[in-house]
Residue, then its C-alpha position, 0 to 999 in steps of 0.5 A: m520544330r521538333t518537340t521533345l517528349p518526356p521519357p515514359p514512366r517506369p512501370e511499377p512491379a507487379f508484386g508488393r515486394v521485389i525479391g532480393v530487396r532488403e526492407l529497411p528496419p523501422p525508425p527507432t522510437d524515443e520511448p524507453p523499454t518497459p522496465p523489468r518490474w517482476r524481476w526487481l519485485a522478486v529481488g526485493l521479496a527475496a531480500a526481505w526473506l533473507s534479511g531475517f537471517v542477516l539484519p538485527r531484529n530491531f530493524t524490522w521492529f522499527l520498520c513495523a512500529l512506525p506505520h503501526e503507531m501512525g495507524h493508531a494515531s491517524i484513525g484516532c484523530l480522524l474519529g475525533r480523538p487527539s492522538t500522538p504516536a511514540i516510539a522508544l529506542h529501547g523497543e517500546a511503542w505506544a500511541g496516546i489516545a485522548e477522549l472524544q472531542p466532538w468539535l474535531v469530529w465535525v472538523m474532519a467531516l467538513a474537511a473530507a466534504s470540502l475535499a470531495v467538492h474540490q475533486r468533484r471532476r475526479l469521481t474516483v477521488a470525490v466519491p470515497l471522500a464524500l463517503l468518508a465525510l458521512a462515515v466519520p460522525l457515524l463511527a466517531f459517536s459509536r462503539g465502532a470507533d474503539l474497534l477501529i482505533a484498536a485495529g488501526g495499528h495493524l491496518g497501518e502496517l498493511a496500508f504501508a506494505t500496500w503502498c510499498f508494493t505500489m511504489a515497487w511496481t510504478g517505480g516511485r520517484t526515480g524508477t530505478p531498480q534500486e528503488r523498486a527492489a527497496c520498496a518491495m523489500a520493505g513491503g515484504l518485511v512488513q507483510f511477512t511480519v503481520l502474516r507470521l504474527g497472525f498465523g502464530l496466534w491462530t494456530d500456536i498456543a505458545a505464540r498466544s502465551l508469549y503475546e499475552q506477556n510482551g505488550s509494550l509498557g505492560l499494556k495489553n496488545d491490540l488483538l487481545v483488546i479487540a478479542e477480550d475487551l471489545l468483541a468478547c471472543r477468543l483470540q484465535p478468530v481475530a488472529m485468523l481474520m488478521f492473517v487473511a487481511a495480511l494476504l492482501p497487500l501484495p496483490l492490492g498494491l500491484w493492482i493499484g500500481s498497474r491502474r496508476g500506470a494505465t492512468n498515466d499512459d492515458d494522460s500522456g497519450 
């Protein structure tokens, strides 16, 4: 009986790649391309600069007044002084700050401590909350509370600008170019306003004279309260410190946005 042997195997080529054979492209992936963050950030900042020639002054004033008065009121409540912000449509804004309520101080400290315990697995959140729980009673019963409340307006503006730049980098809720550019524009408008105010009060006597006369409802403006009533110094060094602080929102917001993006990538991986 004849036995049929199977055909011998074809020899493999001696080279890893045969000349004349085209390699197939890699299979497409489902991951979306990286959005051009820098492009839309630049568009938003340019729009913030151009808006000074197009938008009415009240638009920027209202945009800054909201976080400004919320900053006063938030720090006031945090340090045991019930506070309420108010903004009038005719261009006046203020924050009502009540007297110190010790029970509110301990409520705020206890709330921060409870949140720290609840977030104990996330050290980057728990540690700041624990430090806040310790700092609230220490500051609330000291003269530092008046200084923080007076500075809280401009700190609120800078915090809002930082948040806007963070949203411009991460994409916010939609990740669309429109939201990125709008957030960058809002952050730029607020930051540019604080920078211009600080630089003017630091270097220009005419700007300081106008600042002394244009307080809402005839009240003394915040930086004058800090300089004259709380620190007993001239206005210029206080304005210089505010100008330096106003340089931080853009780099700080982008750094926070990049950290949040890296954290989300790690979680998804």
